[in-house]
N, C-alpha and C positions, 0 to 999 in steps of 0.2 A: 639424311632425311628419310625418304621412303625406300622400299626395296628397289634395287637397280640404280639408285642415285649415285653410286660410286663409279659408274661406268664413265668412260672417257667422254669429254665434251664433244658433241656433234655425232655421237653414236645414234644409229637409226634403229628403232625398236618397232616390231609389229605388235599388234594388240595382244597376241597370245603370250608374249614375253613379259608383259607388264600388267600388274594388277591395277586396280583403280587408283590407289595411292601413288603408285609409281608413275602412272600416266599424268596425274595432276602435278607431281613433283617435276616431271620432265617439262611440262608446259610452263610451270613457274620459272624454271631455270632457263629454258630456251628464250623466253621473252623478258627475262630479268625483271620479273614482276615484283619480287620481294627479296629484301636483304636480311641476313640473319639479325635477330634482335629487334626488328622493326615492330612498331605498334600498328596492328591491323584491325580496322573496323570491318566487321563482316555484316553486310546488309542482309537481313533475314526478314522476308515477308511472312514466313510461316509455310510457304509452299515447299514442294518436294525438292526443287533445285537448291534453294537457299538453306534448307535443313541439311541436305547432303554436303553442301559447301562448308557449313560450320563444323560438321562432324569430321570431315576430311582434314580441314585445316587444323583442328585440335590435335589430330593424330600427327600431322607433319610438324606441328609446332614443338613437339616433344624434343625433336632434334634441332630444329631451326631456331628455337628460342624466340619465336614471335610472341608478342603480348597481344592477345585477342580481346576484342570487345564486340558487343552485339548492337547493331543499329536497326531501328525500325521506324518507318514513316506510316502513321495512321492518316490516310487521306480522307477519311470520312465519307467515302462514296457509297458504302454498302451498309451504313447505319450500324446496327447491332453486330453484324458479321465483321465489320472492320474493327470494332472494339474487341470482339472475341479474338481476332487475329493478333491484335496488340497484346492482349492478355496471355495468349498462348506463347508468344515470343518472349515476353517478360518472364514467364514461368520457366521457359527453357533456359534463358540466360541465368536465372537464379539457381536452377538445379545444377548448372555447370560451373557456377561460381564465377561468372564473367560479368564485367561492367555492362550496363544496359543503358542505351541512349534512345529516348523516344521523342519523336517530333509529331505533333498533331496539327493538321492543317485542313481547312475547309477548301478543298481543291475546286469544288463546284462554284463556290463564290468567287474564287480567283479567276476561273475561266470566264465568267461573266458573259456567257453566250458564245464563247470562242471554242477552240479545240480543247476538249476535256482531257484527252490523252496527252496532248502536248503540255498542258498546264500541270498535269500530274508529274510528268517527266521533269519539268522545270523545277518544281519544288523539291522533288526527290534529290536531284543533283545539287541544288543549292544547299540542301541539308548536308550532303556529303562534303561539298567544297568548304563549307563553314567549319566542319569538324577537322578537316585537314589544315585549313588556314589558322585556326586557333591552337593548333598543336595537340589536340586531343588524340588524333591518330596520324600516322604517316601515310597510310594507304587505305583505300576502301575496296574490299573485294566483293564482287557481284557474282551471282550464280548463273550467268548465261552459259548455255551449252552449245554444242555443235548443231543441235536441232534448232535452237533459236537462231543461230547464224544462218542456217539454210532457209528458214522462213523469212528472215530479214532480207536476204539477197533476192529471193524470189519475189517478195513484195515490192522491193525497190525496182527490180527489173520490169515488173508489170506496170509500174508507174513511170517508166521511161528514164531511170537513172543512168548516169554515165559511170565512168570508171570509179570516180570518188564514191558514189553511192553504192556501187557493187562491192566496195571494200568492206561493207557491212559493219559488224560489231568489232571494234578494235580490242585486241588483248590488253593493251596498256594505253592509257591516255596521258597527255602532258600534265593534266591536273591531278593525277594520282589514282585513277580508277583502274583496277585490275580485274581480270576475269579468268580465274584458274581452271574453270570447268570447260573451256572452249573446245577441248579435244574429246569430250565425252558426249554421248548421245543420251536422250531422255530415258531410253531403256536402261542404260548403265546406271543412271541415278536411282531409278525405281528399284532395280535389282539390289543395289547397295543398301538402300533403306530397308528393304524387306529382309535381307540377310542379317542386318544388325537390329531389327525389330524397332525401328524408329518411326514415330508418328509424324504426320504433317497435316497441314490445313489445305483444303481444296477451295479455290476461289470460283464460285459459281459463274462469275462473269466470263471465265475462260471458256465456257461452253456456249456462250451467246453468239450465235451465227450472224447476228446483225453487225458484228465487228469484222472488218476485212481480214485482219490478222487471224482471227479464229476460223474463218472459212478456209484460209490458206492452210492453217495447222490441221484442221479436222477433215477437210474435203479435198482441196486441190493437191497439196503435196502428197498425201497418201495415194491419191489416184495416179499421180505421175510416177511415184515409186512402184506402184503395182503394175501399171500398164506400159511404162516406158523405160525406166532405169531403176533397178533395185538399189543401186548405190548413189542415188541422186542427192541424198543428204550430204554425203562426203564430197560429191562433185561440186555442189554449190559452195560448200565450205572451202574447198580448194580454190574455187574461183575467187572467193573473197581474199584468200591469202595472196594470190597472184595480183589481184587488183590493188591490194594494200601495198605490196612491194613496188609496183609501178608508180603508185601515187607518191610513195616516199621519194622516189627519184625525181618525179615531177615537182614536188615541193621545193627541192633544192634549186631546180632550174627556174621555176617561177619566182622564187625569192630573188634570184640574180636578175631575171628579166624585169621584174617589178621595180627593183632599185634603179634600173636603167631607164625604164619607159614611163613610169607613173610619176606624176608631179602632185604632191600632196599640198593642198591649200584648204585645211579643215574649215568647214565640214566636207569640202569638195575634193574629188580626185580628178585630175586632168590627164588625158593621153592624146597623142597625135594620131589623127585619123589615117594619114597616109602610110606610115610605117606599120600600123596595126593591120590595115587592109592587105599589106604585102607579106605578112607573116604566114608561115604554114598554119593551116586551120587549127591543128592541135595546140600550138603555142598561143594563137590568138584567142581561142575560146577560154583557155585557162587564165590568160592575162585579164580578160574581161571579167571573169568570175572573181579573180583576186581584187580587181578594182571595185566591183560591186560589194564584195565582202568588207573591204576597208571603209567604203563610204556608208554602207548600210549597217555594218556591225555584225551581219550574219548573211546566210544565203537562203533563209527560209522563203519559200514561195517562188524561188528563182528556178526556172527550168530551161530546157534547151532552146525553146522558142524565144525566150527573153534575150538570151545571149546571142542568138542568131540575128535578132532584130537590131541589137547594138552593132554587130559586125556589118550588117547591111547598111546602117547609117554611116559607118566609117568608110564603106566602099563606094558610097554615092558620090556624084560629082560635087565639087566644093560648093558649099552654100550653108544655109541655116536650117535647122530642124529641131524638133523636140518630140520626145516620146516618154512614156512612163513604164517602169517596171515596179514590182511591188516594193514600196518604201523608198523609191528614188525617182527623181527627175533626171532625164538624160538629154543634154543639149548638144547640138552640133553647130559650131560657128567657125567659119573659115576652116583652118586645118585642125581644129581642136574639138575634142569631146570632153564634156564635163558631166560627172555623175555626183549628185548631191541629194540629201533629203529635201523634200518639198519645203519651200520657204513660206509656208502658211503662217500668217500672223505677222510677217515682217513687212512693214509698210515700205512702199517704193518712194513715196514723196517725203521730203523733209525741207524744213526752212530753219536756219540757225543764224539769228542776228549775231553780229560780232563787232566789237569795238577794240581796235589794237591799242596797246599790245595785248595779244590774247592767243591762246591755243584752243583749237576746236577738234573734238573727236567726232568723226563721221560715223554713220550707221554701218559702213563696211569695216569699221574697226581701225581705219587709218587716222592719222592726225595731221593737221595743218597748223602752222604757227604764223602769226602776223606781227610785225614790229615796224615802227616808224624810226628811220635813221637819218641823220644829217650826213650828206655825202662828204663834206670836207673832213669829217672824222673817220670816214671809211673809204679812203681813196681807191682801194682795190675792189670795191663792190661789183663793178661791172666786168671784172675778169671772169666771174662765174658764168656758166652757160645754163640755159633753162633745163636741158635734159639732166642736169644734176639735181633737179627737183627744186630749184630756186628761181623765182621770178621777181622782178622789181617794177613797181608802178610809180609814176610821178604823183606824189601825195597831193600836190597843189591842184592837180587836174581832177582829183576825186571829189565828188560832191554827192550829198545824199547819204542815207544810212547804208552800211555794208551788211550783206547777208549771203551766207552760203546756202545754196539749194541744189537739188538734183537737176541734172539735165532733163529738159522737156523736149519731146519731138517738135520740131519747128524752130528751135533756138538757132540763131545765127550771129556771127560776129566776125571781125577781121583780125586774125592773129597778127602780132607784130612781125614784120618781115614778109607778109603775104601781100600779093598785089590787090586783093579785093576781099569782099565779104564772102564767107562760106557758111553753109549749114554745118552745124556741129556733127550731124549724122554723116555728112560727106567726109569730114575729118576722121570720124571713126572708121569709115570704110577704107579710106586711104591708109590709115595706120593699122588696119586689120585688128581692131579691138573687138574681142568677142562680145556677143550679146549680153552675157551674164555680167561682164564687167561694167557695162553701161548703166545697169540698174540704179546704182547710187553714185553715178559719176558727178563730182562736184563742179559747180560753176560759182564764181563770186560776182555778185551784182552790186552796183551802186545806184540806188533808185531802181529804174527800169532797165538800166544799161548793163550788159554783160561786160565786165572789165578783166576777167581772167577765167581760164578753163584749164582744168588739170591736163597736164602733158602738152597742151598746145599753147599755154602761156598767156601773157598779158595781151589785152586788146591794143591794136596799133595806136589808137587815140589816147590811151592812158599809159603807154609804156614809158618807163624812165629812160633817160639818156644822159650823156655826159654833162648836159646843161642843167639837169635836175638838181635842185638844192636839197630837197627832202624827198625820201622815197619810202614807199610801203614795200617792205621785203616779205615775200611769201615763201615759206619753206614747206614743201609738200613731201612728207616722209613716206608717201607711197610712190613718189615720182621717180 
């Protein structure tokens, strides 16, 4: 590959030993970014970093055998300047004889009043993922440098990020994004371009100090370097490396812990409050973040205070509670926490007339079947017990139309085998049924009478017995 590439694996080089190509080659090798012969899409915005990346990878590809192509996203945010950037990159690809892939997107329309920067990032990475998924390229190389890394770490620190955030820009991602320039600083890039007489495009928005990142780049970080630590860029990049290594260890541990402690009932994630409250805080915080990520699909908008509030709910005395974090409802009921997207638009109440034999699918996704049977033909019918999800009613005692409906506060009945009538709510409390499970809890009525309730079985007045000649058998597949 580049000069010095033949040295033993693991050799440590200082900057004076390696020229720019050698440093890039060492970065690629150390992080196993690219294999010989792979198809590499180089994301080129037209700026200095991406032009340098393309030129350097072309040099390294002579020995590595990579097949390069040029990728460009025209986000349409700067009108004519954006179109000029796309034309510059297209001409560069043509001059180098490389395949060119252009994606044009109206990012402002997609953001629809939201975060414009995030929307741009989303469409850019969607473009890259699509090219990888359809086999156009094996990897996509981006031109982030150590200077970008330092700015990202400082920005995230100022926003209160934890270790995961301080890991910064990853050299390699699971989806196939690689960043070969992460061990170069912006000055190295500019010097390389000047030496080789290469032109690039300047994005005027990079100088706009109304953007937080630009103030960090042009004001805060230079002041800190000048007044506090001349090596701060490297220090912040080293911090990112250490944080990333620690997070890699934590990922394995949290995978193990999540498999033991999280109960997945899509779209919800459940975890026990007591064990969570007893965990060391470092484990507990990460386990809650993992539960949020699974239930929500990402961790956007989730900060330290949200995680701390969930942990405080777990540590509270047993009871019921509810809170919200961005994109999720969090409930506490008895010893369980439940995290799930808000159930907006899902009706609580339902009424489902039924005439046996029939099967009924309930709003919670469970199913119940009803069938009428003659007991002489099924002599072992009463050998089953109700907690197997089977209940039997004396068909001749049932009068009036049958209907499944949801439990309503105030419902009462006498379950078979109980000495008297009870509120269904009291039965819930005794059985420690969490609040969220009660929302669509089914009862079967005959006219105005409750004759069966999930889990608690037939009403005493209607329960079948050895003298029953015909029974209504209820199979609850959630029982």
